[in-house]
Each structure stands twice: as structure tokens, then as C-alpha cells.
RONU-81757 format. One record per residue (C-alpha): residue number from 1; x, y, z; residue in one letter. Coordinates in steps of 0.25 Angstrom, whole numbers, plus 5000, padded with zeros to 4 digits. Last residue first. Example, Ala and Ser with C-alpha at 12.3 -4.5 7.8 and 13.67 -1.06 7.14 Angstrom:
! residues 2
node nr: 2 c1: 5055 c2: 4996 c3: 5029 rest: S .
node nr: 1 c1: 5049 c2: 4982 c3: 5031 rest: A .
//
This chain:
! residues 158
node nr: 158 c1: 4937 c2: 4933 c3: 5082 rest: X .
node nr: 157 c1: 4938 c2: 4942 c3: 5070 rest: X .
node nr: 156 c1: 4953 c2: 4939 c3: 5068 rest: X .
node nr: 155 c1: 4963 c2: 4950 c3: 5068 rest: X .
node nr: 154 c1: 4968 c2: 4952 c3: 5054 rest: X .
node nr: 153 c1: 4983 c2: 4949 c3: 5053 rest: X .
node nr: 152 c1: 4993 c2: 4959 c3: 5057 rest: X .
node nr: 151 c1: 5005 c2: 4951 c3: 5060 rest: X .
node nr: 150 c1: 5004 c2: 4943 c3: 5048 rest: X .
node nr: 149 c1: 5002 c2: 4956 c3: 5040 rest: X .
node nr: 148 c1: 5014 c2: 4954 c3: 5031 rest: X .
node nr: 147 c1: 5015 c2: 4967 c3: 5024 rest: X .
node nr: 146 c1: 5010 c2: 4970 c3: 5010 rest: X .
node nr: 145 c1: 5021 c2: 4976 c3: 5002 rest: X .
node nr: 144 c1: 5029 c2: 4989 c3: 5001 rest: X .
node nr: 143 c1: 5020 c2: 4997 c3: 5011 rest: X .
node nr: 142 c1: 5020 c2: 5010 c3: 5004 rest: X .
node nr: 141 c1: 5021 c2: 5024 c3: 5009 rest: X .
node nr: 140 c1: 5022 c2: 5037 c3: 5000 rest: X .
node nr: 139 c1: 5025 c2: 5050 c3: 5006 rest: X .
node nr: 138 c1: 5019 c2: 5063 c3: 5002 rest: X .
node nr: 137 c1: 5022 c2: 5078 c3: 5002 rest: X .
node nr: 136 c1: 5010 c2: 5086 c3: 4997 rest: X .
node nr: 135 c1: 5013 c2: 5095 c3: 4985 rest: X .
node nr: 134 c1: 4999 c2: 5091 c3: 4978 rest: X .
node nr: 133 c1: 5006 c2: 5083 c3: 4967 rest: X .
node nr: 132 c1: 5013 c2: 5075 c3: 4978 rest: X .
node nr: 131 c1: 5026 c2: 5078 c3: 4985 rest: X .
node nr: 130 c1: 5035 c2: 5066 c3: 4989 rest: X .
node nr: 129 c1: 5041 c2: 5061 c3: 5002 rest: X .
node nr: 128 c1: 5050 c2: 5049 c3: 5000 rest: X .
node nr: 127 c1: 5042 c2: 5036 c3: 4999 rest: X .
node nr: 126 c1: 5040 c2: 5027 c3: 5011 rest: X .
node nr: 125 c1: 5040 c2: 5012 c3: 5012 rest: X .
node nr: 124 c1: 5031 c2: 5006 c3: 5023 rest: X .
node nr: 123 c1: 5033 c2: 4992 c3: 5030 rest: X .
node nr: 122 c1: 5021 c2: 4989 c3: 5039 rest: X .
node nr: 121 c1: 5020 c2: 4983 c3: 5053 rest: X .
node nr: 120 c1: 5008 c2: 4978 c3: 5061 rest: X .
node nr: 119 c1: 5005 c2: 4976 c3: 5075 rest: X .
node nr: 118 c1: 4990 c2: 4972 c3: 5076 rest: X .
node nr: 117 c1: 4980 c2: 4979 c3: 5085 rest: X .
node nr: 116 c1: 4966 c2: 4972 c3: 5084 rest: X .
node nr: 115 c1: 4952 c2: 4978 c3: 5086 rest: X .
node nr: 114 c1: 4950 c2: 4979 c3: 5071 rest: X .
node nr: 113 c1: 4964 c2: 4981 c3: 5065 rest: X .
node nr: 112 c1: 4973 c2: 4991 c3: 5072 rest: X .
node nr: 111 c1: 4986 c2: 4989 c3: 5066 rest: X .
node nr: 110 c1: 4997 c2: 4993 c3: 5075 rest: X .
node nr: 109 c1: 5011 c2: 4998 c3: 5071 rest: X .
node nr: 108 c1: 5024 c2: 4995 c3: 5065 rest: X .
node nr: 107 c1: 5028 c2: 5003 c3: 5053 rest: X .
node nr: 106 c1: 5040 c2: 5000 c3: 5045 rest: X .
node nr: 105 c1: 5047 c2: 5010 c3: 5037 rest: X .
node nr: 104 c1: 5053 c2: 5011 c3: 5023 rest: X .
node nr: 103 c1: 5059 c2: 5022 c3: 5015 rest: X .
node nr: 102 c1: 5073 c2: 5017 c3: 5018 rest: X .
node nr: 101 c1: 5072 c2: 5003 c3: 5024 rest: X .
node nr: 100 c1: 5064 c2: 5003 c3: 5037 rest: X .
node nr: 99 c1: 5062 c2: 5014 c3: 5047 rest: X .
node nr: 98 c1: 5053 c2: 5010 c3: 5059 rest: X .
node nr: 97 c1: 5039 c2: 5015 c3: 5062 rest: X .
node nr: 96 c1: 5033 c2: 5010 c3: 5076 rest: X .
node nr: 95 c1: 5019 c2: 5010 c3: 5081 rest: X .
node nr: 94 c1: 5011 c2: 5013 c3: 5069 rest: X .
node nr: 93 c1: 4996 c2: 5014 c3: 5069 rest: X .
node nr: 92 c1: 4988 c2: 5006 c3: 5060 rest: X .
node nr: 91 c1: 4972 c2: 5007 c3: 5060 rest: X .
node nr: 90 c1: 4961 c2: 4999 c3: 5054 rest: X .
node nr: 89 c1: 4948 c2: 5006 c3: 5055 rest: X .
node nr: 88 c1: 4933 c2: 5001 c3: 5053 rest: X .
node nr: 87 c1: 4934 c2: 4992 c3: 5066 rest: X .
node nr: 86 c1: 4920 c2: 4987 c3: 5069 rest: X .
node nr: 85 c1: 4914 c2: 4988 c3: 5055 rest: X .
node nr: 84 c1: 4927 c2: 4985 c3: 5049 rest: X .
node nr: 83 c1: 4929 c2: 4971 c3: 5056 rest: X .
node nr: 82 c1: 4942 c2: 4971 c3: 5048 rest: X .
node nr: 81 c1: 4943 c2: 4956 c3: 5046 rest: X .
node nr: 80 c1: 4933 c2: 4945 c3: 5050 rest: X .
node nr: 79 c1: 4924 c2: 4956 c3: 5056 rest: X .
node nr: 78 c1: 4921 c2: 4961 c3: 5042 rest: X .
node nr: 77 c1: 4928 c2: 4972 c3: 5034 rest: X .
node nr: 76 c1: 4937 c2: 4961 c3: 5027 rest: X .
node nr: 75 c1: 4925 c2: 4953 c3: 5023 rest: X .
node nr: 74 c1: 4919 c2: 4965 c3: 5017 rest: X .
node nr: 73 c1: 4931 c2: 4967 c3: 5009 rest: X .
node nr: 72 c1: 4931 c2: 4953 c3: 5004 rest: X .
node nr: 71 c1: 4917 c2: 4954 c3: 5000 rest: X .
node nr: 70 c1: 4919 c2: 4967 c3: 4993 rest: X .
node nr: 69 c1: 4932 c2: 4962 c3: 4986 rest: X .
node nr: 68 c1: 4942 c2: 4972 c3: 4980 rest: X .
node nr: 67 c1: 4950 c2: 4971 c3: 4993 rest: X .
node nr: 66 c1: 4945 c2: 4984 c3: 4999 rest: X .
node nr: 65 c1: 4946 c2: 4988 c3: 5014 rest: X .
node nr: 64 c1: 4939 c2: 5001 c3: 5017 rest: X .
node nr: 63 c1: 4931 c2: 4996 c3: 5029 rest: X .
node nr: 62 c1: 4944 c2: 4994 c3: 5036 rest: X .
node nr: 61 c1: 4946 c2: 5010 c3: 5036 rest: X .
node nr: 60 c1: 4961 c2: 5010 c3: 5038 rest: X .
node nr: 59 c1: 4969 c2: 5019 c3: 5048 rest: X .
node nr: 58 c1: 4984 c2: 5021 c3: 5047 rest: X .
node nr: 57 c1: 4993 c2: 5028 c3: 5057 rest: X .
node nr: 56 c1: 5008 c2: 5030 c3: 5056 rest: X .
node nr: 55 c1: 5018 c2: 5036 c3: 5066 rest: X .
node nr: 54 c1: 5032 c2: 5041 c3: 5066 rest: X .
node nr: 53 c1: 5034 c2: 5040 c3: 5051 rest: X .
node nr: 52 c1: 5049 c2: 5039 c3: 5047 rest: X .
node nr: 51 c1: 5057 c2: 5049 c3: 5039 rest: X .
node nr: 50 c1: 5047 c2: 5061 c3: 5038 rest: X .
node nr: 49 c1: 5058 c2: 5069 c3: 5046 rest: X .
node nr: 48 c1: 5048 c2: 5076 c3: 5054 rest: X .
node nr: 47 c1: 5043 c2: 5063 c3: 5060 rest: X .
node nr: 46 c1: 5031 c2: 5057 c3: 5053 rest: X .
node nr: 45 c1: 5017 c2: 5054 c3: 5056 rest: X .
node nr: 44 c1: 5010 c2: 5045 c3: 5046 rest: X .
node nr: 43 c1: 4994 c2: 5045 c3: 5044 rest: X .
node nr: 42 c1: 4986 c2: 5035 c3: 5037 rest: X .
node nr: 41 c1: 4971 c2: 5034 c3: 5033 rest: X .
node nr: 40 c1: 4964 c2: 5023 c3: 5027 rest: X .
node nr: 39 c1: 4952 c2: 5020 c3: 5018 rest: X .
node nr: 38 c1: 4953 c2: 5011 c3: 5005 rest: X .
node nr: 37 c1: 4959 c2: 5000 c3: 5012 rest: X .
node nr: 36 c1: 4965 c2: 4991 c3: 5002 rest: X .
node nr: 35 c1: 4965 c2: 4976 c3: 4997 rest: X .
node nr: 34 c1: 4974 c2: 4965 c3: 4991 rest: X .
node nr: 33 c1: 4971 c2: 4951 c3: 4993 rest: X .
node nr: 32 c1: 4982 c2: 4940 c3: 4993 rest: X .
node nr: 31 c1: 4981 c2: 4926 c3: 4989 rest: X .
node nr: 30 c1: 4986 c2: 4912 c3: 4994 rest: X .
node nr: 29 c1: 4987 c2: 4913 c3: 5009 rest: X .
node nr: 28 c1: 4971 c2: 4913 c3: 5011 rest: X .
node nr: 27 c1: 4971 c2: 4927 c3: 5007 rest: X .
node nr: 26 c1: 4983 c2: 4936 c3: 5010 rest: X .
node nr: 25 c1: 4982 c2: 4951 c3: 5012 rest: X .
node nr: 24 c1: 4986 c2: 4963 c3: 5004 rest: X .
node nr: 23 c1: 4984 c2: 4977 c3: 5008 rest: X .
node nr: 22 c1: 4982 c2: 4991 c3: 5002 rest: X .
node nr: 21 c1: 4981 c2: 5005 c3: 5009 rest: X .
node nr: 20 c1: 4981 c2: 5015 c3: 4998 rest: X .
node nr: 19 c1: 4985 c2: 5030 c3: 4997 rest: X .
node nr: 18 c1: 4985 c2: 5041 c3: 4986 rest: X .
node nr: 17 c1: 4972 c2: 5048 c3: 4989 rest: X .
node nr: 16 c1: 4972 c2: 5044 c3: 5004 rest: X .
node nr: 15 c1: 4985 c2: 5052 c3: 5006 rest: X .
node nr: 14 c1: 4988 c2: 5046 c3: 5020 rest: X .
node nr: 13 c1: 4992 c2: 5056 c3: 5030 rest: X .
node nr: 12 c1: 5006 c2: 5062 c3: 5034 rest: X .
node nr: 11 c1: 5009 c2: 5068 c3: 5048 rest: X .
node nr: 10 c1: 5022 c2: 5075 c3: 5048 rest: X .
node nr: 9 c1: 5017 c2: 5086 c3: 5039 rest: X .
node nr: 8 c1: 5016 c2: 5090 c3: 5024 rest: X .
node nr: 7 c1: 5007 c2: 5078 c3: 5021 rest: X .
node nr: 6 c1: 5005 c2: 5066 c3: 5012 rest: X .
node nr: 5 c1: 5005 c2: 5051 c3: 5014 rest: X .
node nr: 4 c1: 5004 c2: 5042 c3: 5002 rest: X .
node nr: 3 c1: 5001 c2: 5027 c3: 5005 rest: X .
node nr: 2 c1: 5004 c2: 5014 c3: 4999 rest: X .
node nr: 1 c1: 5000 c2: 5000 c3: 5000 rest: X .
//
């Protein structure tokens, strides 16, 4: 997935017109399903040097899940998975951000999914700052490949 953040301050918000939040999950160990969340909000808090974020927050509207199948999306919104009626928002809050290779960092944090708090880690690549057509300063963040979610499995409905 990729996200563009733009601001002239040390708090950068998701640019919803140029961002996506996509995922890939395995199905019965032999195929993969691609999907996205159409509604999400992200915020990155930087130190003055803009080198390494000090905090990242992400909120996802679980009702906006879209895998291209109305039946599958309804099942994902059900109590078997997201329980979207009772828990409409999925949240991620960073707890620690570590520098990785050049232009990369690792975000360790808590994924709030339903009534569960799940430790989760994400590798992010960052672009140099750029000016867009409207003269806003922007950064592009990408997660280079789907991450292993074995430590962030969906909580059971039981």
C-alpha cells in the first residue's frame, strides 16, 4: 500500500485524494485475496529534522472493506471477523519507531481490532520530500510488500 502525507508543519495528515490502504490475505493456504479499506485517516508526528517520525496514528473504517465481492465483504464485516456494527473503527498506534536501512523505518505498535489489542510491526519505505502541483510539501510512504500477519491474526469470535 502507499500513502502520501502533506503538510508544512511537523504533523502530517493523509492526503485522501492520493492514498490507498490495501491488504492481501491468504485463503485456505492456497490462494490470496486482495482488498482495500476505502475510508481511513492517518497522522504522522515528526521531530523537527523530519528524519524519523516520533508517533504514527491510523484509523480505519472497518465498514469500508472492499475485496470486490459483496458476499465476502459482508462476511468480513460480520461477527466472524471485524464485527463492524459493534466495532466500526480499527486503530493502529505506534509505540516505537526504529530507523532501518536508508529511507526505511520499522513501526512497532498496537493494532486495536474489535476488543483486542494486538502487537503489530510494519516496515515502511519513505521518499524524499517533494513539492506537488499545488506547492504542498509531500512524503510518500510505502510498505514494500504485504507483511506477515502471523502475530496479528484476526481474533476469534468466541
